[in-house]
C-alpha positions in Angstrom: 75.5 112.8 136.9 75.6 109.2 135.5 73.2 109.6 132.8 74.4 112.8 131.6 77.6 111.3 131.1 75.8 108.0 129.4 74.4 110.2 126.9 77.6 112.1 126.1 79.4 108.8 125.7 76.6 107.7 123.1 76.9 111.0 121.7 80.8 110.7 120.5 80.1 107.3 119.1 79.6 108.2 115.7 82.7 109.9 115.1 84.6 106.9 116.2 82.9 105.0 113.5 84.3 107.2 110.7 87.5 107.3 112.0 87.7 103.7 110.8 88.3 105.9 107.4 91.8 106.4 106.8 93.1 109.4 105.4 96.1 109.7 103.1 98.1 112.0 105.6 97.8 108.5 107.8 98.7 106.4 105.5 101.8 107.9 104.3 102.7 108.9 107.7 103.2 105.2 109.0 102.4 103.1 106.0 104.3 100.2 107.7 101.6 99.8 110.4 99.5 99.4 107.5 101.2 97.1 105.5 99.0 93.8 105.0 96.3 95.3 106.9 92.5 95.8 105.7 92.0 99.6 105.4 89.4 101.4 104.2 90.3 105.5 102.5 88.2 107.5 100.3 89.7 109.4 97.2 89.9 109.1 93.5 90.1 106.2 91.5 91.7 106.8 88.2 92.5 104.6 85.1 94.1 105.6 82.1 96.8 104.6 79.5 98.9 102.2 82.5 97.5 103.3 85.5 94.8 102.3 87.7 95.3 103.8 91.1 93.5 106.1 93.6 95.1 109.6 94.3 94.4 112.3 97.0 92.9 114.8 94.4 92.3 115.3 90.3 94.1 118.6 88.9 93.6 119.8 85.2 96.5 118.5 83.5 97.9 121.6 81.4 97.6 119.8 78.2 93.8 119.7 77.2 90.9 121.8 78.0 89.1 120.3 81.5 91.2 117.1 81.0 92.1 115.5 84.7 95.1 113.6 85.8 95.8 112.1 89.4 97.9 114.2 91.9 100.1 113.9 95.0 99.9 110.8 96.7 99.1 107.6 94.5 98.1 104.0 95.7 98.2 101.4 92.9 94.8 99.1 92.4 95.8 95.9 92.0 93.4 94.1 89.6 91.4 96.9 88.9 88.2 97.4 89.9 84.3 95.9 89.5 82.9 96.3 86.0 79.3 97.7 87.0 81.1 100.5 89.3 83.9 101.2 86.6 81.2 101.9 84.0 79.1 104.3 86.5 82.6 106.5 86.5 83.3 109.8 84.5 85.0 109.5 81.3 87.3 111.4 79.4 89.1 111.1 76.0 90.9 114.7 75.4 94.3 112.9 75.6 93.9 109.9 73.9 92.6 106.3 75.2 89.4 106.8 77.2 90.0 107.5 81.2 87.7 106.8 83.5 87.9 108.9 87.1 85.5 109.3 90.3 85.5 109.9 94.0 85.3 106.5 95.5 85.7 104.7 99.0 87.7 101.9 99.4 88.6 98.8 101.4 91.1 96.6 100.5 94.7 94.9 102.0 97.0 97.7 101.5 100.8 96.9 100.9 103.7 99.0 101.1 107.8 98.1 101.3 108.2 97.2 97.3 107.7 98.4 94.2 104.6 98.6 92.6 102.0 98.9 89.3 103.2 99.4 85.7 107.4 99.6 85.6 107.5 99.5 89.5 106.5 103.2 89.3 104.1 103.0 92.6 105.6 102.6 96.3 101.7 101.6 98.0 99.4 99.0 96.6 96.1 98.1 97.4 94.1 94.7 96.4 90.1 96.1 96.6 87.8 94.0 98.7 84.7 96.7 98.3 84.3 100.0 96.2 81.7 102.4 96.0 81.2 105.9 94.4 80.6 108.5 96.5 80.8 111.7 93.9 
Protein backbone atom coordinates (compact mmCIF):
# COMPACT_ATOMS: atom_id res chain seq x y z
CA UNK A 1 0.00 0.00 0.00
CA UNK A 2 2.78 2.43 0.85
CA UNK A 3 4.41 1.77 -2.52
CA UNK A 4 1.24 2.73 -4.39
CA UNK A 5 0.90 5.91 -2.37
CA UNK A 6 4.43 6.98 -3.34
CA UNK A 7 3.71 6.37 -7.03
CA UNK A 8 0.48 8.39 -6.86
CA UNK A 9 2.25 11.27 -5.09
CA UNK A 10 5.01 11.37 -7.72
CA UNK A 11 2.47 11.28 -10.53
CA UNK A 12 0.77 14.44 -9.26
CA UNK A 13 3.94 16.49 -8.72
CA UNK A 14 4.22 17.99 -12.27
CA UNK A 15 0.69 19.43 -11.99
CA UNK A 16 1.73 21.28 -8.82
CA UNK A 17 4.75 22.78 -10.61
CA UNK A 18 2.52 24.06 -13.43
CA UNK A 19 0.38 25.87 -10.87
CA UNK A 20 3.27 28.29 -10.31
CA UNK A 21 2.01 30.07 -13.44
CA UNK A 22 -0.67 32.53 -12.30
CA UNK A 23 -3.76 32.94 -14.46
CA UNK A 24 -5.28 36.33 -15.22
CA UNK A 25 -8.37 35.20 -13.30
CA UNK A 26 -6.34 34.39 -10.16
CA UNK A 27 -4.44 37.66 -10.42
CA UNK A 28 -7.48 39.89 -10.85
CA UNK A 29 -9.57 38.08 -8.21
CA UNK A 30 -7.00 38.98 -5.55
CA UNK A 31 -4.43 41.49 -6.90
CA UNK A 32 -3.33 42.65 -3.45
CA UNK A 33 -2.16 39.09 -2.68
CA UNK A 34 0.36 39.31 -5.55
CA UNK A 35 1.35 42.98 -5.23
CA UNK A 36 5.13 43.42 -4.90
CA UNK A 37 5.55 39.69 -5.53
CA UNK A 38 7.36 37.99 -8.40
CA UNK A 39 4.82 36.14 -10.54
CA UNK A 40 4.87 34.11 -13.73
CA UNK A 41 1.99 34.52 -16.18
CA UNK A 42 1.15 33.70 -19.79
CA UNK A 43 -0.63 36.10 -22.09
CA UNK A 44 -0.31 38.23 -25.19
CA UNK A 45 2.37 40.87 -25.26
CA UNK A 46 1.38 43.87 -27.37
CA UNK A 47 3.38 46.99 -28.09
CA UNK A 48 1.89 49.76 -30.18
CA UNK A 49 1.31 53.50 -30.05
CA UNK A 50 1.51 54.49 -26.34
CA UNK A 51 0.74 50.88 -25.33
CA UNK A 52 3.04 48.21 -23.88
CA UNK A 53 0.87 45.56 -22.22
CA UNK A 54 0.30 41.93 -21.45
CA UNK A 55 -3.33 41.02 -22.12
CA UNK A 56 -5.51 37.96 -21.73
CA UNK A 57 -6.22 37.85 -25.44
CA UNK A 58 -5.97 39.63 -28.77
CA UNK A 59 -9.05 40.33 -30.90
CA UNK A 60 -9.73 41.84 -34.29
CA UNK A 61 -10.10 45.61 -33.99
CA UNK A 62 -12.69 45.94 -36.77
CA UNK A 63 -10.85 48.99 -38.12
CA UNK A 64 -8.60 47.19 -40.63
CA UNK A 65 -8.59 43.66 -41.99
CA UNK A 66 -6.69 41.24 -39.72
CA UNK A 67 -5.72 44.05 -37.31
CA UNK A 68 -5.34 42.73 -33.74
CA UNK A 69 -5.59 44.67 -30.49
CA UNK A 70 -5.31 43.63 -26.82
CA UNK A 71 -8.60 42.92 -25.03
CA UNK A 72 -9.90 42.09 -21.57
CA UNK A 73 -7.53 42.52 -18.62
CA UNK A 74 -4.33 44.38 -19.48
CA UNK A 75 -1.15 44.73 -17.42
CA UNK A 76 1.27 47.55 -18.21
CA UNK A 77 4.79 46.21 -18.89
CA UNK A 78 7.18 48.66 -17.26
CA UNK A 79 10.29 49.32 -19.29
CA UNK A 80 9.36 47.08 -22.21
CA UNK A 81 11.06 43.83 -23.12
CA UNK A 82 14.52 42.76 -24.37
CA UNK A 83 15.24 43.65 -28.01
CA UNK A 84 16.03 40.04 -28.98
CA UNK A 85 12.52 38.99 -27.91
CA UNK A 86 10.83 42.06 -29.39
CA UNK A 87 12.46 41.48 -32.80
CA UNK A 88 10.99 37.95 -32.95
CA UNK A 89 7.36 38.94 -32.32
CA UNK A 90 4.71 39.21 -35.05
CA UNK A 91 4.31 42.63 -36.67
CA UNK A 92 1.44 44.65 -38.07
CA UNK A 93 1.16 48.17 -39.53
CA UNK A 94 -2.47 48.35 -40.68
CA UNK A 95 -3.41 51.26 -38.42
CA UNK A 96 -0.25 53.35 -38.49
CA UNK A 97 3.00 52.80 -36.62
CA UNK A 98 4.53 49.34 -36.24
CA UNK A 99 2.85 47.13 -33.64
CA UNK A 100 4.48 43.98 -32.25
CA UNK A 101 2.61 41.12 -30.57
CA UNK A 102 2.88 37.49 -29.54
CA UNK A 103 2.01 34.93 -26.91
CA UNK A 104 4.56 34.96 -24.10
CA UNK A 105 5.37 33.59 -20.68
CA UNK A 106 6.71 36.36 -18.50
CA UNK A 107 7.95 36.53 -14.95
CA UNK A 108 8.31 39.76 -13.09
CA UNK A 109 7.31 41.79 -10.07
CA UNK A 110 3.59 42.56 -10.12
CA UNK A 111 2.26 45.85 -8.76
CA UNK A 112 -1.24 46.93 -7.88
CA UNK A 113 -2.76 49.87 -6.05
CA UNK A 114 -1.74 52.85 -8.17
CA UNK A 115 -2.21 53.98 -11.77
CA UNK A 116 0.39 52.78 -14.27
CA UNK A 117 1.46 53.27 -17.85
CA UNK A 118 0.65 55.96 -20.35
CA UNK A 119 -1.51 58.63 -18.68
CA UNK A 120 -2.14 56.26 -15.76
CA UNK A 121 -4.62 54.20 -17.76
CA UNK A 122 -3.76 50.83 -16.21
CA UNK A 123 -4.55 49.32 -12.80
CA UNK A 124 -1.78 46.72 -12.94
CA UNK A 125 1.97 46.86 -13.60
CA UNK A 126 4.61 44.22 -14.23
CA UNK A 127 8.37 44.80 -14.06
CA UNK A 128 9.75 42.01 -16.27
CA UNK A 129 12.55 39.75 -15.09
CA UNK A 130 12.42 37.09 -17.80
CA UNK A 131 10.31 36.50 -20.87
CA UNK A 132 9.97 33.89 -23.58
CA UNK A 133 7.81 33.62 -26.68
CA UNK A 134 5.52 30.58 -26.45
CA UNK A 135 3.33 30.92 -29.51
